[in-house]
C-alpha positions in Angstrom: 0.0 0.0 0.0 2.9 2.4 0.7 4.1 1.9 -2.9 0.8 3.1 -4.3 0.9 6.2 -2.2 4.5 6.9 -3.4 3.4 6.6 -7.1 0.5 9.0 -6.5 2.8 11.6 -4.9 5.3 11.2 -7.8 2.7 11.7 -10.5 1.3 14.9 -8.9 4.7 16.5 -8.9 5.8 15.3 -12.3 7.1 17.9 -14.8 7.0 18.1 -18.6 9.2 15.9 -20.8 10.2 16.6 -24.4 11.3 14.1 -27.1 12.8 15.5 -30.3 13.0 13.1 -33.3 15.6 13.5 -36.1 12.9 14.6 -38.5 12.1 17.7 -36.4 9.0 16.4 -34.7 8.8 17.5 -31.0 6.5 15.7 -28.6 5.9 17.4 -25.2 4.3 15.1 -22.6 2.4 17.2 -20.0 -0.3 16.5 -17.4 -2.9 17.5 -20.1 -1.6 15.0 -22.7 0.8 15.0 -25.6 1.4 18.2 -27.6 3.0 17.9 -31.1 5.2 20.6 -32.6 7.9 21.1 -35.2 11.4 22.4 -34.4 12.0 25.5 -36.6 15.0 25.3 -38.9 16.6 28.3 -37.1 17.0 26.1 -34.0 18.6 23.1 -35.9 22.3 22.4 -36.3 24.1 24.7 -38.7 26.2 21.8 -40.0 23.9 18.8 -40.3 20.4 20.4 -39.8 19.6 17.9 -37.0 17.1 19.4 -34.5 18.5 17.7 -31.5 20.7 20.3 -29.7 22.1 20.4 -26.2 22.7 23.7 -24.4 25.2 23.3 -21.5 26.6 26.4 -19.8 25.9 28.6 -22.8 27.5 26.3 -25.4 24.9 25.0 -27.9 26.2 21.7 -29.4 24.7 19.2 -31.8 24.2 15.7 -30.4 24.8 14.0 -33.8 27.9 15.8 -35.3 29.0 17.5 -32.1 29.4 20.9 -33.9 29.4 23.9 -31.6 26.7 26.2 -32.9 26.6 29.0 -30.3 28.8 30.1 -27.5 27.3 32.8 -25.2 30.2 35.2 -24.4 30.5 36.8 -21.0 27.7 34.7 -19.6 29.5 34.4 -16.2 31.1 37.8 -16.2 30.3 40.0 -13.3 29.0 43.5 -13.9 
């Protein structure tokens, strides 16, 4: 019975999850259901046009060809 209570608590606090496919289809899983969207070409990799990009500490990198697309300069600079 304690396991059932744990699962209920976890589902109430669950956030959104996104899955991006190589063809540009983005599925967002929310509490309301699944929302479908397309990744715009401006957000795809400049080298291979793959929509699956990772942004870590201001460095936007493609997960397929590992090309660095964007580096945010002075992100951690103090003003």
